[in-house]
C-alpha positions in Angstrom: -70.5 15.9 -76.0 -71.3 13.7 -73.0 -69.5 16.0 -70.6 -71.9 17.7 -68.3 -70.5 21.2 -68.7 -70.8 21.0 -72.4 -74.3 19.8 -72.2 -75.2 22.4 -69.7 -73.9 25.2 -71.9 -75.7 23.8 -74.9 -79.0 23.6 -73.0 -78.7 27.1 -71.6 -77.9 28.4 -75.1 -80.9 26.6 -76.6 -83.3 27.5 -73.8 -82.5 31.0 -72.6 -84.0 31.9 -69.2 -83.4 28.4 -67.8 -80.6 27.4 -65.4 -79.5 23.8 -65.7 -77.9 21.6 -63.0 -77.5 17.9 -62.1 -78.0 16.5 -58.6 -75.5 14.3 -56.8 -77.8 11.4 -57.7 -77.5 12.2 -61.4 -81.0 13.7 -61.9 -81.2 16.7 -64.3 -83.0 19.9 -63.4 -83.8 23.2 -65.1 -85.2 26.2 -63.2 -86.5 29.5 -64.8 -84.3 32.5 -64.0 -87.5 34.7 -63.8 -90.8 34.5 -62.1 -94.1 33.2 -63.5 -97.5 34.8 -63.1 -100.3 33.0 -61.4 -102.0 32.7 -64.8 -98.9 31.0 -66.2 -98.7 28.6 -63.3 -102.4 27.7 -63.7 -101.8 27.2 -67.4 -99.2 24.5 -66.7 -96.0 26.4 -66.8 -93.3 25.1 -64.4 -90.7 27.0 -62.5 -88.6 23.9 -62.3 -88.6 20.7 -64.3 -86.7 17.5 -63.6 -85.8 14.3 -65.5 -83.7 11.2 -65.1 -81.4 12.2 -68.0 -80.6 15.1 -70.4 -82.8 13.6 -73.1 -85.8 13.7 -70.8 -85.0 17.2 -69.6 -84.8 18.5 -73.2 -88.3 17.1 -73.9 -89.7 18.8 -70.8 -88.1 22.1 -71.8 -89.4 21.9 -75.4 -92.9 21.4 -73.9 -92.4 24.5 -71.8 -91.2 26.5 -74.8 -94.3 25.4 -76.8 -96.5 26.9 -74.1 -94.8 30.2 -74.7 -95.5 30.0 -78.4 -99.3 29.5 -78.0 
């Protein structure tokens, strides 16, 4: 499952509300499809997260989801 399109689809299924892409340099990004409130931004929510690889991106997204569950 190393193909980008497969990984992208898996990420977007696991993390609804996030759009996934990879830069020309190979860096992985996820951006929320909706807006955040000022309170959410102050609490550490991110509109966009970035990582060097898909493993790092998954960790960042898990961290964002945990904020939602608090």
